[in-house]
N, C-alpha and C positions, 0 to 999 in steps of 0.2 A: 650889505645888500638889502635893499628895501623890498618887502614882500607885499604884494597887493592882494587883499582878501576880497573874493567875489561877494557881491551883495547878497546872493542866495547861495551860501556854501552848503554842499551836501552834508547830510547828517552822518553818513557812513564815515567812520574813522574819527569822528569828533570825540573829544574827551569832555565829559560833563563834570562840572564841579560837584562835589558831594553835597554842598549846602543847597544847591538848586534842587537836587533829587529829593532831599529830605523835605524841603518846603512843598514840593509838588505832591509828595506822599501825604503830608499832613493835610494839605488843602483838599485832596480827594477824600480822605477819611472824614473830615468835617462835613463835606458835601453829602456823603452817604449817610452820616449820622443824623443830618438834618431832615432826612426824608421821614414823613409821618405815616406810620402804619403800612400794612401790606397793600400792594398795588391792585391785585386781582380781587374782585368782589366775590363774596360768598354766593354760590349758586343756591337759591332757595328751593328746598324740597317742599312742595305744596302740602303733601300729606303730613310731613313733620311739622310744618307751620301750623296746621290745623290742630295737631296734638299740643303744640306749644301754646296755642291760644288758650286751651283749657288750663294748662299749667299757669299761664299768666293770670287768668281769671281767678284762680284759686289762691295764688300766693302773692301776686304783684299789684293787682288792680286797685286795691284800697289805698296804696301809697302813690303809685305812679299814674293813676287815672285810666279811664277806659281806652284812651287813644295813645297811651304811653307817653304823653306829652307832659307828664308831671302834675303835681298838685301841692297841697299844703304840706303833705308829709313826705314827699319824695321828688327828686329832680326829673327833668325831661330826659327820657331815654332815647328819643329820636335824635337828639343833638349830643348825646353822650359820647365822649371820646372813647370810653371803654367799649361801648357797643359798636361804634364805627370801626374800631380796630379788631374787634372780635372775629374769630373764624372758628365756627363749630364749637363754641363754648370755651375756647382757650383763654379768653379774657373775662367774660362774665362769670365763668365758673369760680375762679379765685375771688372775684368781687362778692359773689353770693355767700362766701364763707366768712365774710367780715362780721363783726359784732352787730352791725346795723341790720343784718338780715337774719331772721329767725327760722326761715324755711330750710329744711334739709332735703335737697333734691338729689335724685339719682343722676348718674352721668348721662343716661339716655334722655332724661327730662331736661337737663341743661342744654343738650344739643337741640332738642325740639324747641326750647325757648329761644335759642339763638336763631333758628330758622324763622320763628314768628317775629322776633324783633327786627331782623333784617328785612322781612317782608313788609313790616310797617314802615321802615325807613325808605324802602324802594317805592312804596305806595305814596308816601308824602312827597318824595322827591319828584315823582312823575306827575303829581297832581297839584303843583304849586298854584296854578291858575284855576283850581277848582273845576276841572273838567268832569270830575266824577263826584257823586255825593260821598260823604264820609261814612265809613262802616260803623253803624251804631249797634250791630248785633255782636257785641263783644263780651256780654255778661254771662253769668251762670244761670241757666233757666231754673234750676232747682232752688237757688237762692231767691230768684224772682217769685217762684211759687210760694215760698215761705213768707216773703214780704207781702204778697197778695192776700194770703190767708191770715197773716199775723199783724205786724207793726203797721202796715199800710191800711188795714181794715177795708181793703177793696171788695172783699167778698160780702160785705154788709149791703152793698148796692148792686154788685155785678156777679155774674156766674160764668165760668169758663165753658159750660155746656148750654148756657142760656143766651143772654144778650151778647156775650163775647165769643160764642161758638163760631168758628170759622172766620174770626176777625182778620187773621193774617191773609186770607184770600180776598176779603172785601177791601183791605187796605194793603196791597202788595208792596208799596213803596215803604221801605223801612224807616226812612227819615220822617215821612208823613205820619207813619204809625206812632213814632215816638212823640212827635209834635201834638198829635191828636190826644195822646195820653196825658201829656203835660199841660196842654192848654185846650181843653175841650170847649166846645161852644154849643149853645142851645139852638135848635132849629126853629126859625121863625114860624109861628103857628103850630108848633109841635105840642105834644101832650105836656111836656115839662117847660115851665117858664118861671122867671124870677117874679115872685109875688111880694106884695107889700101891703101892710095894714097900717092905716093912719087913724089914730084916735084923737079927736079934738072936740072939746065942749061936750063930752059924754057921748059923742057919736063916733062910730067906727066904720071906716070905709075900706074895703079890701078889693084888690084887683091886680092886674099885671103891671109890673113896674115899667114905666116909660122913660123916666129920667130921674136921676138923683144927684144933687150936688150939695154944697155947704149951705145953701140958702133955701132951696125948694125941693119938693119931691112931687112927681106927677105919676098918675096911673090911669089905667083904663079899666073901669069896673065891669061886672058881669053883663051889664046891659050895653056895653060898648061905649059908655060915656067917658069922655076925658075929664079928669079932675086934677087940680094942682093945689098944693098946700105949702104954706110958708113955714119954715122951721122957726119955732118960737117956744118959749117956756110953756109947759102944759100940753104941748103937742107930742104925742108918743108915736114913734115910727118903728115898725118891726119889719125887717126884710128877710125873706126866706128864699135863699138861693140853692137850687138843687146841686150846684157845682161847688158849694162851699168846701166840701171835703177835699176836692182837687186843689182849691186855692190854698188850703192849709198845708197840704202836702208839699207845695213848692218851697215852703220854709223848712221842711224836714228832710227832704230827699238828700241823700249823699250821691256823689257821682256814680258809685257802685249800685246804689238802689235803682237809679234811673235806668241804667243799662241792664241790670239783672231783670227788672220788670219788663223792659222792652223785649229782651230775649225770650222771656217766658211767654209773652203775648204772641211772639213770632211762632211759637210752637202750636198755637191754637189754630190749626188749619182744617 
């Protein structure tokens, strides 16, 4: 007798072949194993992230940069798989114990660092179109103070209680504060201007620099007269720029120096 099987036969009472079951099980296992990292994001604790910022500034900033995007000595932590999969230090903790890291952090510091790094990741992810300025106050203010009074020699021209007193109030925008520190400009008609002395034929003329290039130099002397000189053998030109020290620092600053100094200036309120 011929049995007609319905096109949609009920599953109840059906006998499945063992091979089919094994294949389905393996397929499910492979699918689950291919999933990357935990699904739920770590909820950032703001207070812990603030503490973690200090930990980062002390132990991590020199290699991974002030924004955690990496540098010559360390990789980008914002895009790090270890950081992205980390939850409360369970991934970065073991990574910090590798020979590449010399810092010895307590468990609580690792957790705080985890909150800070996840805060940075969230900040970058939600600011891809630069709706908000980047946070430049990520340095160590005490290290900035040391640079100000030491290697930077800033204290030879500036004073935290004099010309820089209250500068954080006068320039409340932190990005602008850093830019003004790195690339200061002279106010037109102010007390300080770039001066130049030109000596030619035994005669020296001194005044405010108007223009200088590879062929000529021009100035405005004390009487307000415009004078121009052609560069030639026997013509001596001496330029005195009040901002020369700032220009030289641009070749010496490390990323940490810039952010430490900016953070120190931000404390001068």
